[in-house]
FILUM-462563 format. One record per residue: residue in three letters; chain; y, z, x of N, C-alpha, C, O in turn. Coordinates in steps of 0.2 Angstrom, whole numbers. Example, Ala and Ser with C-alpha at 12.3 -4.5 7.8 and 13.67 -1.06 7.14 Angstrom:
% FILUM-462563
(atom "ALA","A",(-28,39,66),(-22,39,62),(-16,39,66),(-17,42,71))
(atom "SER","A",(-11,35,64),(-5,36,68),(0,39,64),(6,40,67))
This chain:
% FILUM-462563
(atom "UNK","A",(287,-677,-701),(287,-678,-694),(281,-676,-690),(279,-671,-691))
(atom "UNK","A",(279,-681,-686),(273,-679,-683),(274,-678,-675),(279,-681,-673))
(atom "UNK","A",(271,-674,-672),(272,-672,-665),(266,-676,-661),(260,-675,-663))
(atom "UNK","A",(267,-679,-656),(262,-682,-652),(257,-677,-650),(259,-672,-647))
(atom "UNK","A",(250,-678,-651),(245,-673,-649),(245,-671,-642),(243,-666,-640))
(atom "UNK","A",(248,-676,-637),(247,-675,-630),(253,-669,-628),(252,-665,-624))
(atom "UNK","A",(258,-669,-632),(263,-665,-631),(260,-658,-632),(262,-653,-628))
(atom "UNK","A",(256,-657,-637),(253,-650,-639),(249,-647,-634),(248,-641,-633))
(atom "UNK","A",(246,-652,-629),(242,-650,-624),(245,-647,-618),(242,-643,-614))
(atom "UNK","A",(251,-649,-617),(255,-647,-611),(261,-642,-613),(266,-644,-616))
(atom "UNK","A",(260,-636,-612),(265,-631,-613),(272,-633,-611),(277,-632,-615))
(atom "UNK","A",(273,-635,-606),(280,-638,-604),(283,-643,-608),(289,-642,-610))
(atom "UNK","A",(279,-648,-610),(281,-654,-615),(282,-651,-621),(287,-653,-624))
(atom "UNK","A",(278,-647,-624),(279,-644,-630),(285,-639,-631),(289,-640,-636))
(atom "UNK","A",(287,-635,-626),(293,-631,-626),(299,-636,-625),(305,-635,-628))
(atom "UNK","A",(299,-641,-621),(304,-646,-621),(305,-650,-628),(311,-651,-630))
(atom "UNK","A",(300,-651,-631),(300,-654,-638),(303,-649,-643),(307,-651,-648))
(atom "UNK","A",(302,-643,-642),(304,-638,-647),(312,-637,-645),(316,-637,-650))
(atom "UNK","A",(314,-637,-639),(321,-637,-638),(325,-643,-641),(330,-643,-643))
(atom "UNK","A",(322,-649,-640),(325,-655,-643),(326,-655,-650),(331,-657,-653))
(atom "UNK","A",(320,-652,-654),(321,-652,-661),(326,-647,-663),(330,-648,-668))
(atom "UNK","A",(327,-641,-659),(332,-636,-661),(339,-639,-660),(343,-638,-664))
(atom "UNK","A",(340,-643,-655),(346,-646,-654),(348,-651,-660),(353,-651,-662))
(atom "UNK","A",(343,-655,-662),(344,-659,-668),(345,-655,-674),(350,-658,-678))
(atom "UNK","A",(342,-650,-676),(343,-646,-681),(350,-642,-680),(354,-642,-685))
(atom "UNK","A",(352,-640,-675),(359,-637,-674),(364,-642,-675),(369,-640,-678))
(atom "UNK","A",(363,-648,-673),(368,-654,-674),(370,-655,-681),(375,-657,-683))
(atom "UNK","A",(364,-655,-685),(364,-657,-692),(366,-651,-697),(368,-652,-702))
(atom "UNK","A",(364,-645,-694),(366,-639,-698),(369,-634,-694),(365,-629,-692))
(atom "UNK","A",(376,-634,-693),(379,-629,-688),(379,-623,-691),(379,-618,-688))
(atom "UNK","A",(378,-622,-698),(378,-615,-701),(371,-611,-699),(371,-605,-700))
(atom "UNK","A",(366,-614,-696),(360,-611,-694),(360,-610,-687),(355,-607,-684))
(atom "UNK","A",(366,-611,-683),(366,-610,-676),(364,-603,-674),(361,-602,-669))
(atom "UNK","A",(367,-598,-677),(365,-592,-675),(357,-590,-676),(355,-586,-672))
(atom "UNK","A",(354,-592,-681),(347,-591,-682),(343,-595,-676),(338,-592,-674))
(atom "UNK","A",(345,-601,-675),(342,-605,-669),(343,-601,-662),(339,-601,-658))
(atom "UNK","A",(349,-598,-662),(350,-594,-655),(345,-588,-655),(342,-587,-649))
(atom "UNK","A",(344,-585,-660),(340,-579,-660),(332,-581,-659),(328,-578,-655))
(atom "UNK","A",(330,-587,-662),(324,-590,-660),(323,-591,-653),(317,-590,-651))
(atom "UNK","A",(328,-594,-650),(328,-596,-643),(327,-590,-639),(323,-590,-634))
(atom "UNK","A",(331,-585,-641),(330,-578,-637),(323,-575,-638),(321,-573,-633))
(atom "UNK","A",(320,-576,-643),(313,-573,-644),(308,-577,-639),(304,-575,-636))
(atom "UNK","A",(309,-584,-640),(305,-589,-635),(306,-587,-628),(300,-586,-625))
(atom "UNK","A",(312,-585,-626),(313,-583,-619),(309,-577,-617),(307,-576,-611))
(atom "UNK","A",(310,-572,-622),(306,-566,-621),(298,-567,-620),(295,-565,-616))
(atom "UNK","A",(296,-572,-625),(289,-573,-625),(287,-576,-618),(282,-575,-615))
(atom "UNK","A",(291,-581,-615),(289,-584,-610),(289,-580,-603),(286,-582,-598))
(atom "UNK","A",(293,-574,-603),(293,-569,-598),(287,-565,-598),(286,-562,-593))
(atom "UNK","A",(283,-565,-604),(277,-561,-604),(272,-564,-600),(270,-570,-601))
(atom "UNK","A",(269,-561,-595),(264,-564,-591),(258,-566,-595),(256,-563,-600))
(atom "UNK","A",(255,-572,-593),(249,-574,-597),(243,-569,-598),(242,-564,-594))
(atom "UNK","A",(240,-569,-604),(235,-564,-605),(237,-557,-607),(233,-553,-609))
(atom "UNK","A",(244,-555,-607),(247,-549,-608),(249,-550,-616),(250,-555,-618))
(atom "UNK","A",(250,-545,-619),(252,-544,-626),(260,-545,-626),(263,-542,-622))
(atom "UNK","A",(262,-549,-631),(269,-550,-632),(272,-545,-638),(278,-546,-639))
(atom "UNK","A",(267,-541,-640),(270,-537,-645),(274,-531,-643),(273,-528,-637))
(atom "UNK","A",(279,-529,-646),(283,-523,-644),(278,-517,-643),(273,-516,-646))
(atom "UNK","A",(280,-512,-638),(275,-507,-637),(274,-502,-643),(269,-499,-643))
(atom "UNK","A",(279,-501,-647),(279,-497,-653),(274,-500,-658),(271,-496,-661))
(atom "UNK","A",(272,-506,-657),(267,-510,-662),(260,-507,-659),(255,-506,-663))
(atom "UNK","A",(260,-506,-653),(253,-505,-650),(251,-497,-651),(245,-496,-651))
(atom "UNK","A",(256,-494,-653),(254,-486,-655),(252,-485,-662),(250,-479,-663))
(atom "UNK","A",(251,-490,-666),(250,-489,-673),(246,-495,-676),(246,-500,-674))
(atom "UNK","A",(242,-494,-681),(238,-499,-685),(243,-504,-688),(248,-502,-690))
(atom "UNK","A",(241,-510,-688),(244,-516,-691),(239,-521,-694),(234,-521,-691))
(atom "UNK","A",(241,-525,-699),(237,-530,-702),(237,-536,-697),(242,-538,-695))
(atom "UNK","A",(232,-539,-697),(231,-546,-693),(228,-551,-697),(223,-550,-700))
(atom "UNK","A",(231,-556,-697),(229,-562,-702),(229,-568,-698),(234,-572,-697))
(atom "UNK","A",(223,-570,-695),(223,-576,-691),(223,-582,-695),(222,-581,-701))
(atom "UNK","A",(224,-589,-693),(224,-595,-696),(218,-595,-700),(212,-594,-697))
(atom "UNK","A",(218,-597,-707),(213,-597,-711),(209,-591,-712),(204,-591,-715))
(atom "UNK","A",(212,-585,-710),(209,-579,-711),(207,-577,-718),(202,-574,-718))
(atom "UNK","A",(210,-580,-723),(208,-578,-730),(201,-580,-731),(198,-576,-735))
(atom "UNK","A",(198,-585,-728),(191,-587,-729),(186,-582,-726),(180,-581,-728))
(atom "UNK","A",(189,-578,-722),(184,-573,-719),(186,-565,-720),(184,-561,-717))
(atom "UNK","A",(190,-565,-726),(191,-558,-728),(198,-555,-724),(199,-549,-725))
(atom "UNK","A",(202,-559,-721),(208,-556,-718),(214,-557,-723),(213,-561,-728))
(atom "UNK","A",(219,-554,-722),(221,-549,-717),(217,-542,-717),(215,-540,-722))
(atom "UNK","A",(216,-540,-711),(212,-533,-710),(217,-529,-706),(221,-532,-702))
(atom "UNK","A",(215,-523,-707),(219,-518,-703),(216,-517,-696),(210,-515,-695))
(atom "UNK","A",(220,-518,-691),(218,-517,-684),(222,-511,-680),(228,-510,-680))
(atom "UNK","A",(218,-507,-677),(220,-501,-674),(219,-502,-667),(213,-501,-665))
(atom "UNK","A",(225,-503,-663),(224,-504,-656),(221,-498,-652),(217,-499,-647))
(atom "UNK","A",(222,-492,-655),(219,-486,-651),(212,-486,-652),(208,-483,-648))
(atom "UNK","A",(208,-489,-657),(201,-488,-658),(198,-494,-658),(192,-494,-656))
(atom "UNK","A",(201,-500,-660),(197,-506,-661),(196,-510,-655),(193,-515,-655))
(atom "UNK","A",(200,-509,-649),(199,-512,-643),(201,-519,-643),(206,-521,-646))
(atom "UNK","A",(199,-524,-639),(201,-530,-638),(201,-534,-645),(197,-534,-649))
(atom "UNK","A",(207,-537,-646),(209,-540,-652),(203,-546,-654),(201,-547,-660))
(atom "UNK","A",(202,-550,-648),(198,-556,-649),(191,-554,-651),(187,-557,-655))
(atom "UNK","A",(188,-548,-648),(182,-546,-649),(182,-543,-656),(177,-543,-660))
(atom "UNK","A",(187,-539,-658),(188,-536,-665),(187,-542,-670),(184,-541,-675))
(atom "UNK","A",(191,-547,-669),(191,-552,-674),(184,-555,-675),(182,-556,-681))
(atom "UNK","A",(180,-556,-670),(174,-558,-670),(169,-553,-674),(165,-555,-678))
(atom "UNK","A",(170,-547,-672),(166,-541,-676),(168,-541,-683),(164,-539,-687))
(atom "UNK","A",(174,-543,-684),(176,-543,-692),(174,-549,-696),(177,-550,-701))
(atom "UNK","A",(171,-553,-693),(168,-560,-696),(172,-566,-695),(170,-571,-697))
(atom "UNK","A",(177,-566,-691),(181,-572,-689),(177,-576,-684),(174,-573,-679))
(atom "UNK","A",(176,-583,-685),(172,-587,-681),(174,-586,-673),(180,-586,-671))
(atom "UNK","A",(169,-586,-669),(170,-584,-662),(174,-591,-659),(178,-590,-654))
(atom "UNK","A",(172,-597,-661),(175,-603,-659),(182,-603,-660),(186,-605,-655))
(atom "UNK","A",(185,-600,-666),(192,-600,-668),(195,-594,-664),(200,-595,-661))
(atom "UNK","A",(192,-588,-664),(195,-582,-660),(196,-584,-653),(201,-582,-651))
(atom "UNK","A",(192,-588,-650),(193,-589,-643),(198,-595,-641),(199,-596,-635))
(atom "UNK","A",(201,-597,-647),(206,-602,-646),(213,-599,-645),(218,-602,-643))
(atom "UNK","A",(213,-593,-646),(219,-589,-645),(225,-592,-650),(230,-593,-648))
(atom "UNK","A",(223,-593,-656),(228,-596,-661),(232,-591,-663),(231,-585,-663))
(atom "UNK","A",(239,-593,-665),(243,-587,-667),(242,-584,-674),(240,-587,-679))
(atom "UNK","A",(242,-577,-673),(240,-573,-679),(247,-571,-682),(252,-571,-679))
(atom "UNK","A",(247,-568,-689),(252,-565,-692),(251,-558,-692),(246,-555,-694))
(atom "UNK","A",(256,-554,-689),(255,-547,-689),(260,-543,-694),(266,-545,-694))
(atom "UNK","A",(257,-539,-698),(261,-536,-703),(261,-528,-702),(255,-526,-701))
(atom "UNK","A",(266,-524,-702),(266,-517,-701),(263,-514,-707),(264,-516,-713))
(atom "UNK","A",(259,-509,-706),(256,-505,-711),(261,-501,-714),(265,-497,-711))
(atom "UNK","A",(261,-501,-721),(266,-497,-725),(265,-489,-724),(269,-485,-727))
């Protein structure tokens, strides 16, 4: 399934497409309805986060965690990020060798708790 690239440029259209696809999945897989509901709740929490603010829970901001940006393996990621000492994550990604052009796109990263 391909999504029209124009939808990806407009956050409102993209959100509507996600809701539409979730409805299709829910209709064809009723056993996954609870899982879809939780994803919807997480999306709503994210939408309430003001632009430019971190959507991570506060307890994550108090300890180091691993960050893996898209294609991070090519640049030595995942790497341990410590919010208390490493400062702005975008600047940290660039300092750690992630390409600036990618870091400034604010692409979604994977965050993993430090054991």
